[in-house]
Every structure is written in C-alpha cells, then in structure tokens.
N, C-alpha and C positions, 0 to 999 in steps of 0.2 A: 242199264239206267237205275240209279239207286235214288231212292226218295225216302224222306223222313215219315212220310204218312202214306200207307197204301191208298190207292185210288178204288174207293168202293162206297157203295150206296146201300141203307139199311132198308128193310122191308117198309118202315114208316116214310123214308124218303121217297121211295115208288108209289106208296099210296098218297103221299101229298101231291105227287106229279099227276096222279090219276084224278085226283078232285080237282086240282088247280089249273092243270094244264102247262105248269112250269116247275122248275126246280132250280135252287142256287146252290151250287156247291161250295161249302165254306172253307175248304182248304187249299192250299197251294197246288197247283197243276205241275209247276217247275221248280226244280232246285233254284237256289238264289243265285248260282253262278248261270244256268240256263237261261234265266229271266232276265239277267242283267246282260247277257249277250244279246238276247232279242231286243232288248229295250234301246241297247247301241244301235243294233242294226236299223230299226225303225226310226230312230232319231237321225241317223244317217240320211234315209230315204227323205223325210222331211226337209233335212237342211240342203238337200240337192234340188229341192224344187225351186222354180222360177220365183222371183218376188211377186207378190200379190196372189199366189197360187196357195199357199199355206192357209 
C-alpha cells in the first residue's frame, strides 16, 4: 500500500485524546483511487435497495 501521507499521530494528538476522549484524524486514510472504488461500491449498494428504503 502506498500513501502520500504516513498514518501517524503525534504526542499532542494522544494527549488531546486523553483530555477530550476523541480525536479526529485530519488526513486521508485512503488513496484517491481506493476511495473512489469504495465510494462506487457503496453507491451500488444504495442503488440496489428497494424503493423507499434508501
């Protein structure tokens, strides 16, 4: 897997989590290609649902 940004958090991020109980990662988790593939997959799942269920 190649990414343009390494997945890591800083000591400050860890402390924020300890202080507040949550942390929001501010960088993409997936490459653009992988995200587009996942997005298309879930759009297909939604499109296959019966009318009125979406």
